C-alpha positions in Angstrom: -187.7 -235.8 -33.1 -186.5 -232.0 -32.6 -184.9 -229.3 -34.7 -181.8 -228.9 -32.6 -181.3 -232.7 -33.2 -181.4 -232.5 -37.1 -179.1 -229.4 -37.2 -176.5 -231.2 -35.0 -176.6 -234.2 -36.9 -176.1 -232.6 -40.1 -173.3 -230.3 -38.8 -171.7 -233.9 -37.5 -172.1 -235.5 -40.9 -170.4 -232.5 -42.6 -167.7 -232.7 -40.0 -167.3 -236.5 -41.0 -167.2 -235.5 -44.4 -164.4 -233.1 -43.7 -162.7 -235.7 -41.6 -162.5 -238.3 -44.5 -159.9 -239.1 -46.9 -162.1 -241.5 -48.5 -164.1 -239.7 -51.6 -167.0 -242.1 -51.3 -167.2 -241.3 -47.5 -167.3 -237.9 -47.9 -170.0 -238.0 -50.5 -172.2 -240.3 -48.5 -171.9 -238.0 -45.3 -172.8 -234.9 -47.6 -175.7 -236.6 -48.8 -176.7 -237.6 -45.2 -176.1 -233.8 -44.3 -178.4 -232.4 -46.8 -181.2 -235.0 -45.8 -180.9 -234.0 -42.0 -180.9 -230.1 -43.3 -184.2 -231.1 -45.4 -185.6 -233.0 -42.2 -184.8 -229.4 -40.0 -186.7 -227.3 -42.8 -189.7 -229.6 -43.0 -189.7 -229.4 -39.3 -189.7 -225.7 -39.3 -192.3 -225.6 -41.8 -194.4 -228.0 -39.8 -193.8 -225.9 -36.8 -194.8 -222.8 -38.2 -198.0 -224.2 -39.7 -199.1 -225.4 -36.3 -198.6 -222.1 -34.7 -200.7 -220.5 -37.6 -203.3 -223.1 -37.2 -203.6 -222.3 -33.7 -203.4 -218.7 -33.9 -206.2 -218.8 -36.7 -208.7 -220.7 -34.5 -207.8 -218.8 -31.4 -208.7 -215.5 -33.6 -212.0 -217.1 -35.2 -213.1 -218.1 -31.8 -212.8 -214.6 -30.4 -214.3 -212.9 -33.2 -217.2 -215.6 -33.2 -218.0 -214.3 -29.5 -216.0 -211.3 -28.4 -217.4 -211.1 -24.9 -216.7 -214.7 -23.9 -214.3 -214.0 -21.3 -215.9 -211.2 -19.6 -217.6 -211.7 -16.3 -221.4 -211.2 -16.7 -222.5 -207.9 -15.2 -225.7 -207.8 -12.9 -228.1 -204.8 -13.1 -229.8 -204.1 -9.9 -232.8 -202.0 -10.5 -233.8 -200.1 -7.3 
């Protein structure tokens, strides 16, 4: 699932809570909104961790062989 979906669902649950005249329904919708918010936070953290891991791997690969992407030079002795 995606982060915008989590945020949208949390907002939808909050709207449902505000619109309900029943206390138990409001409480249930608020708990659901909190759960969706928690999923969004977890998703953000996972995305950040994936980006950091990919960045670390890229930087580690470059530091192991800094000339990896350079074209070989040919030397001609005349």
